[in-house]
C-alpha positions as CSV (number, residue, x, y, z in Angstrom):
1,M,49.3,37.8,8.9
2,R,46.2,36.2,7.4
3,R,43.1,38.4,7.4
4,T,39.8,36.8,8.4
5,L,36.4,38.0,7.2
6,G,34.1,39.6,9.7
7,G,30.6,38.3,10.3
8,D,29.0,40.6,7.7
9,A,31.7,39.9,5.1
10,R,31.3,36.2,5.6
11,E,27.6,36.4,5.1
12,L,28.0,38.5,1.9
13,N,30.6,35.9,0.6
14,D,28.3,33.0,1.4
15,E,25.4,34.7,-0.3
16,H,27.5,35.4,-3.3
17,N,28.6,31.7,-3.6
18,R,25.0,30.6,-3.1
19,N,23.8,32.8,-5.8
20,Q,26.5,31.6,-8.2
21,R,25.5,27.9,-7.5
22,Q,21.8,28.8,-8.2
23,E,22.7,30.6,-11.4
24,T,24.9,27.7,-12.6
25,G,22.0,25.2,-11.9
26,R,19.6,27.4,-13.7
27,Q,21.8,27.6,-16.7
28,E,22.2,23.8,-16.8
29,F,18.4,23.4,-16.5
30,L,17.9,25.8,-19.4
31,G,20.1,23.6,-21.5
32,G,22.8,26.3,-21.9
33,K,20.6,29.0,-23.3
34,L,22.4,31.7,-21.3
35,M,25.9,32.7,-22.2
36,G,28.7,31.1,-20.3
37,A,26.7,28.0,-19.2
38,P,28.7,24.8,-18.8
39,K,28.5,22.4,-21.7
40,L,28.6,18.6,-21.3
41,D,30.0,16.4,-24.0
42,R,27.2,13.8,-24.4
43,T,28.7,12.1,-27.5
44,G,28.1,8.3,-27.4
45,I,26.2,8.4,-24.2
46,R,22.9,6.5,-24.1
47,Y,19.7,8.1,-22.7
48,G,16.9,5.5,-22.8
49,R,16.6,4.5,-26.4
50,L,18.6,7.5,-27.6
51,V,22.4,7.7,-28.2
52,A,23.8,11.2,-28.6
53,T,25.9,11.4,-31.7
54,R,26.9,15.1,-32.0
55,E,25.9,18.6,-31.0
56,S,23.4,20.2,-33.4
57,P,23.4,23.9,-34.3
58,S,20.4,25.7,-32.9
59,E,19.2,29.3,-33.5
60,S,17.1,29.2,-30.3
61,G,20.2,29.4,-28.1
62,Y,19.6,26.1,-26.4
63,I,22.2,23.3,-26.6
64,M,20.7,20.6,-28.9
65,W,22.0,17.1,-29.6
66,L,21.4,14.9,-32.6
67,C,20.5,11.5,-31.4
68,E,20.0,8.1,-32.9
69,C,17.0,6.1,-31.6
70,D,17.0,2.3,-31.3
71,C,14.1,2.2,-33.8
72,G,16.4,3.7,-36.5
73,N,15.1,7.3,-36.5
74,E,17.2,10.4,-35.8
75,T,15.9,13.2,-33.6
76,I,17.2,16.5,-32.2
77,V,16.8,16.8,-28.4
78,R,17.5,19.6,-26.0
79,S,20.6,18.8,-23.9
80,S,18.7,19.4,-20.6
81,N,15.9,17.0,-21.6
82,L,18.6,14.3,-22.1
83,G,20.1,15.1,-18.7
84,N,16.9,15.0,-16.7
85,S,15.5,11.9,-18.6
86,S,12.4,13.7,-19.8
87,T,13.2,12.5,-23.4
88,K,14.1,8.9,-23.8
89,S,13.2,8.2,-27.5
90,C,12.2,9.8,-30.8
91,G,8.6,9.3,-29.7
92,C,8.3,5.6,-30.4
93,L,8.4,4.7,-26.7
94,Q,5.3,6.8,-25.9
95,K,3.5,5.3,-29.0
96,E,4.2,1.8,-27.7
97,I,3.0,2.6,-24.2
98,S,-0.2,4.3,-25.5
99,S,-0.9,1.3,-27.9
100,N,-0.6,-1.1,-25.0
101,Q,-3.1,0.8,-22.9
102,R,-5.9,1.3,-25.4
103,G,-9.2,-0.5,-25.6
104,E,-9.3,-3.8,-23.9
105,K,-5.6,-3.5,-22.8
106,S,-6.4,-0.4,-20.7
107,P,-6.3,-0.8,-16.9
108,C,-9.5,1.2,-16.8
109,Y,-11.2,-1.4,-19.1
110,I,-10.7,-4.3,-16.6
111,H,-9.9,-2.9,-13.2
112,G,-11.5,0.6,-13.3
113,D,-8.1,2.3,-12.7
114,G,-8.3,6.0,-13.4
115,C,-12.0,6.2,-14.2
116,G,-13.8,4.7,-11.2
117,W,-15.6,1.9,-12.9
118,R,-14.8,-1.3,-14.8
119,V,-15.4,-0.6,-18.5
120,K,-15.4,-4.3,-19.3
121,E,-18.0,-4.9,-16.7
122,Q,-20.1,-2.0,-17.9
123,K,-20.0,-3.1,-21.5
124,E,-21.0,-6.6,-20.6
125,F,-23.9,-5.3,-18.5
126,H,-25.1,-3.0,-21.3
127,E,-25.0,-5.8,-23.9
128,S,-27.0,-8.1,-21.6
129,I,-29.7,-5.4,-21.3
130,R,-29.9,-4.9,-25.0
131,R,-30.1,-8.6,-25.5
132,R,-32.8,-8.9,-22.9
133,D,-34.8,-6.2,-24.7
134,N,-34.3,-7.9,-28.1
135,Y,-32.3,-4.9,-29.4
136,I,-35.3,-2.7,-29.5
137,C,-35.9,0.8,-28.0
138,Q,-38.4,0.3,-25.2
139,D,-40.0,3.7,-25.8
140,C,-40.4,4.1,-29.5
141,G,-39.7,0.6,-30.8
142,K,-36.8,1.5,-33.0
143,T,-34.5,-1.5,-33.7
144,Q,-30.7,-1.5,-33.4
145,E,-30.4,-1.8,-37.2
146,Q,-32.5,1.3,-37.7
147,E,-30.5,3.2,-35.0
148,L,-27.2,2.2,-36.7
149,A,-28.5,3.4,-40.1
150,E,-29.7,6.8,-38.7
151,T,-27.0,7.6,-36.1
152,R,-24.2,5.1,-36.7
153,R,-24.6,4.2,-33.0
154,I,-25.9,1.1,-31.3
155,L,-28.8,1.4,-28.9
156,S,-28.1,3.0,-25.5
157,V,-28.7,1.6,-22.0
158,H,-30.5,4.0,-19.7
159,H,-30.1,3.9,-15.9
160,K,-33.5,4.8,-14.5
161,D,-32.1,6.3,-11.3
162,D,-29.2,8.0,-13.2
163,N,-26.8,6.0,-11.1
164,H,-24.4,4.4,-13.5
165,F,-22.9,2.2,-10.8
166,N,-26.3,0.7,-10.0
167,N,-26.0,-2.1,-12.5
168,V,-29.1,-4.2,-11.8
169,P,-31.4,-5.3,-14.6
170,E,-34.4,-3.6,-13.0
171,N,-32.7,-0.3,-13.1
172,A,-31.8,-0.4,-16.8
173,T,-33.7,-0.2,-20.1
174,T,-32.7,-0.1,-23.8
175,L,-33.3,3.3,-25.6
176,C,-32.4,4.9,-28.9
177,L,-30.4,8.0,-28.8
178,K,-33.4,10.4,-29.1
179,C,-35.3,8.6,-26.3
180,H,-32.2,8.4,-24.2
181,N,-31.6,12.2,-24.5
182,T,-35.3,12.8,-23.6
183,A,-35.1,10.6,-20.5
184,S,-31.9,12.2,-19.4
185,A,-33.4,15.7,-19.9
186,I,-36.3,14.7,-17.7
187,I,-34.0,13.4,-14.9
188,L,-32.0,16.6,-15.2
189,A,-35.1,18.8,-15.0
190,D,-36.4,16.8,-12.1
191,R,-33.1,17.1,-10.3
192,K,-33.1,20.9,-10.9
193,Y,-36.7,21.2,-9.6
194,W,-35.9,19.4,-6.4
195,A,-32.7,21.5,-5.9
196,E,-34.7,24.7,-6.3
197,M,-37.4,23.3,-3.9
198,K,-34.7,22.6,-1.3
199,I,-33.4,26.2,-1.6
200,V,-37.0,27.5,-1.1
201,Q,-37.5,25.2,1.9
202,N,-34.2,26.2,3.5
203,T,-35.2,29.9,3.1
204,I,-38.5,29.3,4.7
205,D,-36.9,27.4,7.6
206,S,-34.3,30.1,8.1
207,E,-37.0,32.9,8.2
208,R,-39.1,30.9,10.6
209,L,-36.1,30.4,12.9
210,D,-35.3,34.1,12.8
211,N,-38.9,34.9,13.7
212,E,-38.8,32.5,16.7
213,Q,-35.6,34.1,18.0
214,R,-37.0,37.6,18.0
């Protein structure tokens, strides 16, 4: 007669099977670093731009594969990285993606994606202010040629209210690096002063309220 497992025994058996599945999944994720982990033959399989050619010896304990990239380079990749698609090339793919998102090609440059403002719009506004001010610092009179010779930087555009989104000509002026730093320090000190004054006022209001409630 066939024996059936009792409730407790079935629970123990289910837990054992569940633990085995979790351990097998963990071993696969680690790329076979643990002894007894299942190995997959990836020979000839394409992963993005990579084609696995043969398993590569590794002292780390991970299963590694020598792969040929479409660009002609060879690279050694962990087996798990091929399986989960975290590695798709020898590095050439990321370089191409990065080069297509730099400078004026960046989404941030035109649309403001990722940084909150449109870099192209900012640059055009700054240049219009420098041109309006004849490329001269409006505080000390330094020209842009002098600024370039001294600091290797073009003249800065200072937002008087420290709001870099408030791009109206009346709010902007052309300054050299030294004068811009001074103006920014004044704004910072003023902001700190009013923050401290607000704390003092809040303390006075709180004490007055306590006295009224007594």
